[in-house]
Structures are given as structure tokens and as C-alpha cells.
C-alpha positions in Angstrom: -35.7 7.1 24.1 -35.8 8.8 20.7 -36.6 6.8 17.6 -33.6 8.0 15.5 -29.9 8.6 16.0 -26.9 10.0 14.1 -24.5 7.6 12.5 -21.3 8.3 10.5 -21.5 6.1 7.4 -19.3 5.2 4.6 -21.2 5.5 1.3 -18.3 5.0 -1.1 -14.8 3.7 -0.5 -12.2 6.4 -0.2 -14.8 9.2 0.2 -15.7 11.2 3.3 -18.1 9.8 5.8 -21.6 11.2 6.0 -23.5 11.9 9.2 -26.9 10.3 8.5 -30.0 10.1 10.6 -31.1 6.5 11.0 -33.4 4.4 13.2 -32.1 3.3 16.5 -31.7 -0.5 16.2 -33.8 -2.8 18.3 -31.7 -5.5 20.1 -32.5 -9.1 19.4 -33.6 -11.3 22.3 -30.0 -12.3 23.1 -28.4 -8.9 22.4 -28.1 -5.5 24.1 -28.3 -1.9 23.0 -25.3 0.2 24.0 -25.4 4.0 24.0 -22.0 5.0 22.7 -20.0 7.4 24.9 -16.6 7.1 23.1 -15.0 5.3 20.3 -11.4 4.7 19.1 -9.8 5.7 15.8 -7.0 3.4 14.6 -4.2 4.1 12.2 -5.1 1.7 9.5 -8.7 3.0 9.2 -7.2 5.2 6.5 -6.3 2.2 4.4 -9.2 0.0 5.2 -11.9 2.5 4.1 -10.0 3.2 0.8 -11.4 -0.1 -0.4 -8.2 -1.0 -2.1 -7.0 -3.7 0.3 -8.0 -7.4 0.7 -10.4 -6.6 3.5 -14.1 -7.0 2.8 -16.0 -3.8 3.7 -19.6 -4.1 5.1 -22.5 -3.6 2.7 -22.6 0.1 1.8 -23.7 2.5 3.1 -21.9 1.2 6.2 -22.1 2.5 9.7 -18.5 2.3 10.9 -16.4 2.8 14.0 -14.2 0.3 15.9 -13.7 -0.2 19.6 -16.7 1.6 21.2 -17.4 2.1 24.9 -20.6 3.2 26.5 -23.6 2.4 28.7 -26.2 -0.3 28.2 -29.5 1.3 27.2 -31.6 -1.7 26.7 -31.4 -5.5 27.0 -33.0 -8.2 25.0 -35.8 -10.4 26.5 -33.4 -13.4 27.0 -30.4 -11.4 28.5 -29.9 -12.0 32.2 -26.2 -11.4 32.9 -26.0 -7.7 32.2 -28.3 -4.8 33.0 -29.3 -1.3 31.8 -26.8 1.2 33.1 -23.8 -1.1 33.0 -20.7 0.7 31.6 -19.0 -1.5 29.0 -16.4 -1.7 26.3 -17.6 -3.6 23.2 -15.2 -6.1 21.8 -15.7 -5.8 18.0 -14.6 -9.3 17.1 -17.4 -11.2 15.4 -17.4 -15.0 15.0 -19.9 -17.3 13.4 -20.2 -19.9 16.2 -20.7 -22.8 13.8 -17.4 -23.3 11.9 -15.0 -26.1 13.2 -12.8 -23.5 14.9 -15.7 -21.9 16.8 -17.1 -25.3 17.8 -13.7 -26.3 19.1 -13.8 -23.2 21.4 -11.3 -21.0 19.3 -13.5 -18.2 17.9 -10.4 -16.1 17.2 -9.7 -18.5 14.3 -13.3 -18.3 13.0 -13.5 -19.0 9.2 -16.0 -16.2 8.8 -14.6 -13.6 11.3 -15.2 -9.9 11.0 -14.8 -6.7 13.0 -18.1 -4.9 13.8 -18.1 -1.5 12.2 -15.0 -2.2 10.2 -14.5 -5.1 7.8 -14.8 -8.9 7.2 -11.9 -11.2 6.7 -13.7 -13.3 4.1 -16.4 -12.7 1.5 -18.8 -14.8 3.6 -18.1 -12.6 6.7 -21.0 -10.5 5.5 -23.5 -12.5 7.6 -21.8 -11.4 10.8 -21.6 -7.8 9.6 -25.3 -7.8 8.8 -26.2 -9.2 12.2 -24.4 -6.3 13.9 -24.6 -3.5 11.3 -23.7 -0.4 13.4 -20.2 0.7 14.3 -19.0 2.9 17.1 -19.4 6.2 15.1 -23.2 5.8 15.9 -25.0 7.0 18.9 -26.2 3.4 19.6 -25.0 0.0 18.6 -26.1 -3.6 19.3 -23.8 -6.3 20.7 -24.0 -9.7 22.3 -23.3 -9.8 26.0 -20.4 -12.3 25.5 -18.5 -9.5 23.8 -18.9 -6.9 26.5 -16.1 -5.9 28.9 -17.5 -4.3 32.1 -15.9 -1.0 33.1 -15.9 0.2 36.7 -19.1 2.1 37.7 -19.0 5.8 38.5 -19.0 6.6 42.2 -19.2 10.4 42.3 -20.1 10.5 46.0 -17.7 7.9 47.3 -13.9 7.8 47.7 -12.2 5.9 44.9 -10.5 2.7 45.8 -6.7 2.5 45.6 -6.9 -0.1 42.9 -9.1 2.2 40.8 -6.7 5.1 41.2 -3.7 2.9 40.2 -5.6 1.5 37.2 -6.6 5.0 36.0 -3.1 6.4 36.4 -1.8 3.5 34.3 -4.5 4.0 31.7 -3.8 7.7 31.5 -0.1 7.1 31.1 -0.5 4.5 28.4 -3.2 6.5 26.6 -1.1 9.6 26.6 1.8 7.7 25.1 -0.4 6.2 22.4 -2.0 9.6 21.6 1.4 11.4 21.5 2.8 8.7 19.2 -0.1 9.1 16.9 -0.2 12.9 17.1 -3.8 12.9 18.2 -6.1 12.8 21.2 -9.2 11.1 22.3 -12.7 12.5 21.6 -16.3 11.7 22.5 -19.8 12.4 21.4 -21.0 14.8 20.3 -17.7 16.6 19.5 -16.5 13.8 17.1 -19.4 14.4 14.7 -17.6 17.5 13.3 -14.3 15.7 12.4 -16.3 12.6 11.2 -18.1 14.9 8.8 -14.8 16.0 7.3 -13.2 12.6 7.4 -11.3 11.7 4.2 -8.8 8.7 4.0 -6.4 10.7 1.9 -6.1 13.3 4.7 -5.8 11.0 7.7 -2.7 8.9 8.0 -1.4 10.4 11.3 -4.7 11.4 13.1 -5.2 8.2 15.1 -5.4 6.9 18.6 -5.9 3.5 20.3 -9.1 1.9 21.7 -7.5 2.4 25.1 -8.2 6.1 24.8 -11.9 5.4 24.3 -11.9 3.3 27.5 -10.1 6.0 29.4 -12.6 8.6 28.2 -15.5 6.4 29.3 -13.9 5.8 32.7 -13.6 9.5 33.3 -17.2 10.4 32.3 
């Protein structure tokens, strides 16, 4: 594995992303490293990265990108329930694990919640964003196994199961509707680097698609 990767980073709110070369992160003992194959672009990214809303952006320069899907490239020394080569979607929701809500088993109400590669809900959400500093517009990101959603494995030499065919048809249909409504389409590495280089919040209200498109792209690769 190479020592460096490309990452689209926000250096200043409201300004175009820059494609930087940075070191590939090393997963902590209980984390995994995911090689990103696809990532979603959502409509309100335009507003969030302007820096004019209540959301708390990650420390700048920030590696951004929400709703990534890819393949596990490396696992931490204490990880046992996932393996290198697994195809996964990375749930971007970050919770602290220690607040009353998290301890009560309701991390969706975490008092320090954040979205990996996107923003924090509170000023003290920075801790979660620093623990997982890379977003889906990077070639690699780290994540905890608890946030991974396994995707069906590729079986190029075997006949697809009927359930897989049905699921893919449904995903294609919904993805196409999402993309048509947003006036956009899904994209994947490395093609997305070019549009990321020219990203500007002031230009981008309509060019968006859902995370589902990222999952569909990964399923088809």
C-alpha cells in the first residue's frame, strides 16, 4: 500500500475544495481502514460548507465527504468481526459513547454528535471529528466496525441470487429517481477528483445525489 493518498479538503468556508496529497491514516486498534470506491454528494453540502449556518465545521483544512462506500483495506489489532476485502458502507454518524444518551443506548441523541467528513452539531463535537478526520472524498478513511454496513460480495463467476437481482433493481430504480430529481448522477474514484477540484458552494445548489447512489455504484463494481 502506498504511503500517501489524495483527499479533497476544505481550506476556507465558501471556497473551492483543494485536492491535497496527505498520509494514509493508520487505523487505531479498534478501527478499520476503508479504501473508498464511491461517495455521495448531498443537496445541503452547498450550505454547510459556506460556514454561515449553525453547524460546526471540522478543524480546517478539513477532509470532507459524507456517505462513503468501499472495501476494507486494513483492520486494527483488536478488530475481529470484519475482515480485509469486505465491501461496506460507512455510516457517518459519530457519537461520544459517554454522555447520558449514549450510555442509555440511544447514540442518535448523543450530546456531542457529528457527521464524519461533514460537521458537528455542537462546539464540543470536535473530539469526534478529530478521532475520524477523513471524509469520503479521500481515497482512504478510518471507521469503527460498529458503523459499517456490509454490502453483498462480488460473485463474477457465479449466478446472482434472485434476492440480489431484486435488490439491485430496486436500488437502481430509487437511485435513478433520486439522481433525476437532483439533476445529477453518481460518480466514483478517480473521476470525481476533477469536479471536486472545481467545487464551489456558490455554483452547486442543484448538483447533488443521495448516498444510495454511492451504494449502488459500489454494488456494481
